[in-house]
ZAMARGU-4260 file (C-alpha; in steps of 0.2 Angstrom, whole numbers, plus 5000, padded with zeros to 4 digits):
<rodrens>
0) 5890/5789/5320 | 5876/5799/5328 | 5864/5792/5315 | 5869/5774/5319 | 5867/5777/5337
5) 5849/5785/5334 | 5845/5770/5323 | 5850/5758/5337 | 5841/5767/5350 | 5825/5767/5339
10) 5827/5748/5336 | 5829/5745/5355 | 5813/5755/5359 | 5803/5746/5346 | 5809/5729/5353
15) 5805/5734/5370 | 5788/5740/5365 | 5784/5723/5356 | 5790/5713/5372 | 5780/5724/5383
20) 5764/5723/5372 | 5765/5704/5372 | 5767/5703/5391 | 5753/5715/5393 | 5742/5704/5383
25) 5747/5689/5393 | 5745/5698/5410 | 5728/5705/5405 | 5722/5689/5398 | 5727/5678/5414
30) 5712/5685/5424 | 5700/5682/5409 | 5707/5664/5407 | 5706/5661/5426 | 5688/5667/5426
35) 5682/5657/5411 | 5691/5641/5416 | 5688/5640/5435 | 5675/5629/5443 | 5660/5640/5449
40) 5655/5635/5467 | 5641/5645/5475 | 5643/5645/5494 | 5632/5632/5503 | 5626/5636/5521
45) 5637/5624/5529 | 5635/5630/5547 | 5616/5630/5546 | 5617/5612/5539 | 5628/5607/5554
50) 5616/5615/5566 | 5601/5607/5559 | 5609/5590/5558 | 5611/5590/5577 | 5594/5598/5579
55) 5601/5614/5587 | 5591/5625/5576 | 5574/5617/5581 | 5571/5601/5590 | 5555/5593/5583
60) 5541/5591/5595 | 5524/5582/5592 | 5511/5589/5604 | 5496/5579/5608 | 5481/5585/5617
65) 5470/5573/5627 | 5454/5579/5634 | 5448/5570/5649 | 5430/5567/5652 | 5425/5559/5669
70) 5408/5551/5671 | 5395/5564/5676 | 5384/5552/5687 | 5399/5547/5698 | 5404/5565/5701
75) 5386/5570/5706 | 5383/5555/5718 | 5397/5560/5730 | 5407/5576/5731 | 5422/5567/5736
80) 5424/5557/5720 | 5438/5562/5709 | 5436/5576/5696 | 5444/5579/5680 | 5455/5593/5687
85) 5461/5581/5701 | 5466/5568/5688 | 5474/5581/5677 | 5485/5587/5691 | 5490/5570/5695
90) 5494/5566/5677 | 5505/5581/5676 | 5515/5576/5691 | 5517/5558/5684 | 5524/5565/5668
95) 5536/5576/5677 | 5542/5560/5687 | 5544/5550/5671 | 5555/5565/5664 | 5566/5565/5679
100) 5568/5546/5679 | 5574/5548/5660 | 5588/5561/5664 | 5577/5576/5661 | 5574/5571/5643
105) 5556/5576/5639 | 5545/5565/5628 | 5545/5569/5609 | 5526/5566/5610 | 5522/5580/5622
110) 5505/5574/5628 | 5495/5587/5637 | 5480/5581/5647 | 5466/5593/5648 | 5451/5593/5661
115) 5435/5593/5650 | 5417/5593/5654 | 5409/5577/5661 | 5400/5565/5650 | 5384/5555/5653
120) 5385/5536/5648 | 5366/5535/5646 | 5366/5549/5632 | 5378/5558/5620 | 5380/5572/5632
125) 5398/5578/5633 | 5404/5567/5619 | 5414/5577/5606 | 5409/5576/5588 | 5423/5566/5580
130) 5422/5576/5564 | 5426/5592/5572 | 5442/5585/5580 | 5459/5590/5573 | 5473/5578/5571
135) 5483/5576/5587 | 5468/5580/5598 | 5459/5565/5607 | 5445/5562/5620 | 5446/5549/5634
140) 5430/5545/5642 | 5432/5537/5659 | 5419/5529/5670 | 5418/5515/5683 | 5415/5497/5680
145) 5417/5480/5688 | 5432/5476/5677 | 5446/5488/5671 | 5447/5488/5652 | 5449/5501/5638
150) 5441/5502/5621 | 5450/5513/5608 | 5437/5518/5595 | 5442/5522/5577 | 5438/5541/5578
155) 5450/5548/5590 | 5440/5542/5605 | 5445/5531/5619 | 5433/5524/5633 | 5441/5518/5649
160) 5432/5509/5662 | 5440/5508/5680 | 5436/5495/5693 | 5441/5504/5708 | 5435/5522/5706
165) 5449/5533/5714 | 5461/5546/5708 | 5477/5535/5708 | 5468/5520/5699 | 5461/5532/5686
170) 5478/5540/5683 | 5486/5522/5681 | 5473/5517/5668 | 5475/5533/5658 | 5494/5531/5658
175) 5493/5513/5652 | 5480/5517/5639 | 5491/5531/5633 | 5506/5521/5632 | 5497/5507/5622
180) 5492/5520/5609 | 5508/5531/5609 | 5522/5521/5617 | 5528/5512/5601 | 5526/5528/5591
185) 5537/5538/5603 | 5551/5525/5602 | 5550/5525/5583 | 5551/5543/5581 | 5565/5544/5594
190) 5575/5532/5584 | 5571/5542/5568 | 5578/5558/5575 | 5593/5550/5584 | 5609/5558/5577
195) 5619/5542/5581 | 5622/5535/5563 | 5624/5517/5570 | 5607/5517/5578 | 5600/5526/5562
200) 5606/5512/5551 | 5600/5498/5562 | 5582/5506/5562 | 5583/5507/5543 | 5586/5489/5542
205) 5575/5482/5555 | 5559/5493/5555 | 5558/5500/5537 | 5562/5485/5527 | 5545/5483/5520
210) 5539/5501/5520 | 5541/5511/5503 | 5550/5528/5504 | 5538/5542/5506 | 5531/5551/5490
215) 5517/5563/5487 | 5509/5550/5476 | 5509/5532/5471 | 5503/5522/5456 | 5495/5506/5461
220) 5495/5492/5447 | 5483/5477/5449 | 5488/5463/5437 | 5479/5447/5433 | 5492/5434/5427
225) 5484/5418/5420 | 5495/5402/5419 | 5488/5398/5401 | 5472/5400/5392 | 5465/5383/5396
230) 5459/5389/5413 | 5446/5400/5404 | 5450/5417/5412 | 5445/5431/5401 | 5439/5445/5412
235) 5439/5450/5431 | 5428/5463/5440 | 5443/5472/5447 | 5435/5490/5445 | 5420/5485/5455
240) 5432/5477/5469 | 5443/5493/5469 | 5427/5504/5471 | 5420/5493/5485 | 5436/5489/5495
245) 5450/5501/5490 | 5440/5517/5489 | 5439/5519/5509 | 5457/5517/5511 | 5462/5529/5497
250) 5450/5542/5503 | 5457/5541/5521 | 5475/5541/5515 | 5472/5556/5504 | 5479/5568/5517
255) 5496/5559/5517 | 5497/5553/5498 | 5487/5553/5482 | 5485/5537/5472 | 5482/5533/5454
260) 5476/5515/5449 | 5477/5504/5434 | 5474/5486/5430 | 5480/5474/5417 | 5477/5455/5412
265) 5491/5444/5404 | 5489/5426/5398 | 5501/5412/5396 | 5511/5419/5411 | 5519/5403/5416
270) 5531/5401/5431 | 5550/5400/5428 | 5550/5384/5438 | 5539/5369/5441 | 5530/5369/5458
275) 5533/5353/5469 | 5519/5340/5471 | 5511/5334/5487 | 5505/5317/5482 | 5497/5314/5499
280) 5485/5329/5498 | 5485/5330/5479 | 5491/5348/5478 | 5505/5358/5471 | 5515/5369/5483
285) 5528/5383/5483 | 5541/5383/5498 | 5547/5400/5505 | 5563/5397/5496 | 5555/5397/5479
290) 5545/5413/5482 | 5560/5425/5477 | 5560/5417/5460 | 5541/5418/5458 | 5541/5434/5447
295) 5546/5429/5430 | 5553/5445/5425 | 5560/5439/5408 | 5543/5434/5401 | 5530/5443/5412
300) 5526/5461/5407 | 5524/5471/5423 | 5527/5488/5414 | 5514/5501/5417 | 5510/5518/5409
305) 5524/5531/5410 | 5523/5540/5426 | 5535/5549/5438 | 5526/5542/5453 | 5533/5527/5462
310) 5524/5511/5457 | 5517/5497/5469 | 5512/5481/5460 | 5498/5469/5466 | 5498/5453/5456
315) 5484/5440/5456 | 5491/5423/5449 | 5479/5410/5442 | 5488/5394/5440 | 5485/5383/5425
320) 5474/5368/5428 | 5488/5356/5428 | 5496/5365/5443 | 5479/5368/5452 | 5477/5369/5467
325) 5494/5379/5470 | 5497/5383/5488 | 5511/5390/5499 | 5519/5379/5513 | 5535/5373/5520
330) 5534/5355/5514 | 5523/5340/5511 | 5509/5338/5523 | 5514/5355/5531 | 5500/5367/5535
335) 5497/5379/5520 | 5497/5398/5521 | 5480/5404/5526 | 5481/5419/5514 | 5490/5410/5500
340) 5500/5426/5497 | 5516/5434/5501 | 5523/5452/5502 | 5538/5458/5492 | 5546/5473/5502
345) 5545/5490/5493 | 5538/5482/5477 | 5521/5475/5481 | 5512/5459/5484 | 5507/5442/5476
350) 5491/5432/5479 | 5487/5415/5471 | 5469/5412/5466 | 5464/5394/5464 | 5449/5392/5454
355) 5437/5377/5458 | 5435/5362/5447 | 5418/5368/5440 | 5425/5384/5434 | 5440/5375/5426
360) 5429/5362/5417 | 5417/5376/5411 | 5402/5368/5420 | 5398/5383/5430 | 5390/5399/5422
365) 5402/5412/5415 | 5418/5402/5419 | 5428/5415/5410 | 5424/5428/5423 | 5432/5431/5440
370) 5418/5439/5450 | 5419/5451/5464 | 5415/5437/5476 | 5431/5428/5470 | 5441/5443/5472
375) 5435/5448/5489 | 5448/5438/5499 | 5462/5443/5487 | 5458/5462/5489 | 5458/5460/5508
380) 5475/5452/5507 | 5481/5467/5495 | 5474/5480/5508 | 5484/5472/5522 | 5499/5472/5511
385) 5496/5490/5506 | 5495/5495/5524 | 5512/5487/5527 | 5520/5495/5512 | 5513/5512/5516
390) 5519/5511/5534 | 5502/5511/5543 | 5505/5504/5560 | 5492/5492/5567 | 5490/5499/5585
395) 5483/5483/5591 | 5499/5474/5586 | 5510/5486/5596 | 5501/5486/5613 | 5513/5481/5626
400) 5510/5464/5634 | 5514/5472/5651 | 5497/5481/5651 | 5487/5476/5667 | 5470/5476/5659
405) 5463/5472/5641 | 5464/5486/5628 | 5453/5483/5612 | 5457/5493/5596 | 5442/5495/5584
410) 5445/5493/5566 | 5439/5505/5552 | 5430/5500/5537 | 5439/5489/5524 | 5456/5490/5532
415) 5456/5509/5530 | 5467/5517/5543 | 5459/5523/5559 | 5461/5541/5564 | 5473/5536/5577
420) 5484/5526/5564 | 5482/5541/5552 | 5489/5553/5565 | 5503/5541/5569 | 5507/5540/5550
425) 5507/5559/5548 | 5519/5562/5563 | 5530/5548/5558 | 5531/5552/5539 | 5535/5570/5544
430) 5549/5564/5555 | 5556/5553/5541 | 5555/5567/5528 | 5565/5579/5540 | 5578/5566/5543
435) 5579/5561/5525 | 5580/5579/5519 | 5594/5583/5531 | 5603/5567/5527 | 5603/5572/5509
440) 5608/5590/5512 | 5622/5584/5523 | 5628/5572/5510 | 5628/5585/5497 | 5638/5597/5508
445) 5651/5584/5512 | 5652/5579/5494 | 5655/5597/5489 | 5668/5599/5502 | 5678/5583/5497
450) 5677/5587/5479 | 5685/5604/5475 | 5681/5602/5456 | 5662/5600/5458 | 5652/5613/5451
455) 5639/5621/5462 | 5628/5633/5453 | 5617/5647/5461 | 5601/5637/5458 | 5608/5622/5469
460) 5612/5634/5483 | 5594/5641/5481 | 5587/5623/5482 | 5597/5619/5498 | 5593/5636/5506
465) 5574/5633/5502 | 5575/5615/5508 | 5582/5621/5525 | 5568/5634/5526 | 5555/5621/5522
470) 5562/5610/5536 | 5561/5625/5548 | 5542/5628/5543 | 5539/5609/5546 | 5546/5610/5563
475) 5536/5625/5567 | 5520/5617/5561 | 5524/5602/5572 | 5526/5613/5587 | 5509/5620/5584
480) 5501/5603/5581 | 5498/5607/5563 | 5502/5589/5557 | 5495/5590/5539 | 5504/5607/5536
485) 5520/5599/5544 | 5519/5585/5532 | 5517/5596/5517 | 5532/5607/5522 | 5543/5592/5525
490) 5538/5585/5508 | 5543/5601/5500 | 5560/5600/5509 | 5563/5582/5504 | 5559/5586/5485
495) 5571/5601/5485 | 5585/5592/5494 | 5584/5578/5482 | 5583/5590/5467 | 5599/5598/5473
500) 5608/5582/5476 | 5604/5574/5459 | 5606/5590/5449 | 5615/5585/5433 | 5626/5600/5432
505) 5636/5595/5447 | 5644/5580/5438 | 5650/5590/5423 | 5668/5592/5431 | 5667/5579/5444
510) 5683/5571/5439 | 5696/5582/5432 | 5712/5579/5441 | 5728/5590/5440 | 5736/5577/5428
515) 5723/5581/5415 | 5726/5599/5417 | 5745/5597/5414 | 5741/5586/5399 | 5730/5600/5391
520) 5739/5616/5396 | 5757/5611/5393 | 5757/5608/5374 | 5749/5625/5373 | 5758/5636/5385
525) 5776/5629/5386 | 5780/5633/5367 | 5773/5651/5370 | 5781/5654/5387 | 5799/5649/5383
530) 5802/5662/5370 | 5793/5675/5380 | 5803/5672/5395 | 5820/5672/5386 | 5816/5688/5377
535) 5811/5696/5393 | 5827/5690/5401 | 5838/5696/5387 | 5830/5713/5387 | 5833/5715/5406
540) 5851/5710/5403 | 5853/5723/5390 | 5846/5737/5401 | 5858/5732/5415 | 5873/5732/5403
545) 5868/5749/5396 | 5866/5756/5413 | 5883/5751/5417 | 5891/5758/5401 | 5881/5775/5402
550) 5893/5786/5410 | 5908/5780/5401 | 5900/5782/5385 | 5895/5800/5388 | 5913/5804/5393
555) 5920/5797/5377 | 5908/5808/5367 | 5913/5824/5376 | 5932/5822/5373 | 5929/5819/5355
560) 5919/5835/5354
</rodrens>
């Protein structure tokens, strides 16, 4: 009997060890299984993103310095005449009054008027060398005249002539000239930085429909499309035209973006529809309703060389002889377009080039060649379209009609941006990049919060953190009037924020609901867990029964002995 009891005890011990071993493996394996199957999510700086979104960390300011130079002759003739210091103090009081009238909200374009040395109209004395002036610093030269008017030169210089030479009139003239130059920009940047989502959306639709999104570089593709080979076009002098007309624009814009240029020629590029005929004027015409279908994407090859840069297309279309001349107008006998061209928002532009009868019939020398002279009006149209696409603001078009005196804006060579327009673009593009970067990061943070199964790896966290740092650097550069550096920092922040948002690792487990987990794990774990649980319950039951029978069993053993 003792041998049987010893054998049973040994079997019980072996059984318990087996059950405990299996459960030990299960319990030790659960953390390993959890760590190897869980979705890794690096912590994003949600609080910092929220503060930046509301501009609590740093409110962008765009300081502008305006040096005031009053006429030297007037100050010498009479000691009671206004001085630069008097005018400056009056302007400071005027700015404070405007801030109070607007509820204490200061201007984003923080204009600082500085009293500078007088200047002599008869010579260059006191006139600052434009080449030495940094972005955001301007010089206003004020002198008396029979009529009040202002002339805004292309090199950060403004000349204001005032009819009645006293402090108040000088201040009024300076304020109006400043508003003409900076007023529209102030409103645009304020709309850009507005945290109200509704106003942000309206601004996007209304003001930025034509402008392409900012990029460090763009690829410009100039294409010549010929209706058929019968018009004799074989060659065009586009390289010479680019060098003559486009080079100044590209050079001036190099501080904002870089450009690469390519050109191509395609023959037999017929339209997908037949233009209408104006029999009275003997010309073919396209109505505005037909322009969206002008690009025959099915047959025209608009592909360019492989490039990561955004592409802008500028297409010169030479109609076939049977459709020449081809013009753009609203209907028969209606006035035709003066430029015979149209702009495609965020894509490029199209210009129609009608060749004269001598060229088509081959009676003129070199009928196969489109010369620089032929392309000159086309390139001027393309330059205007390129300005619109790049967001270069024509300051002469933004001048308020409420101005009490004429304000003339001088143009730069070949439609290149003036320094005023370039500074405007630097500030506005910096603001756009800051807003777009924060919008992208905020969308990413919201997406991660709303999608628990989304993977967030360490490099994504790093990109977001560095993007916020770049935004901070850009804000600091703006406050120090370092606009070129501010644009570069905002560009880095935009690139890193988009890199984090479009990272391919974030969609690896983007859709993995609980139903899928049950479908995968139940066939594996249910057949294993049921026997394990049953064996554990039986063993617990045996231990309880043995504990109850223990004293009685021992008493029986002692009586027998």
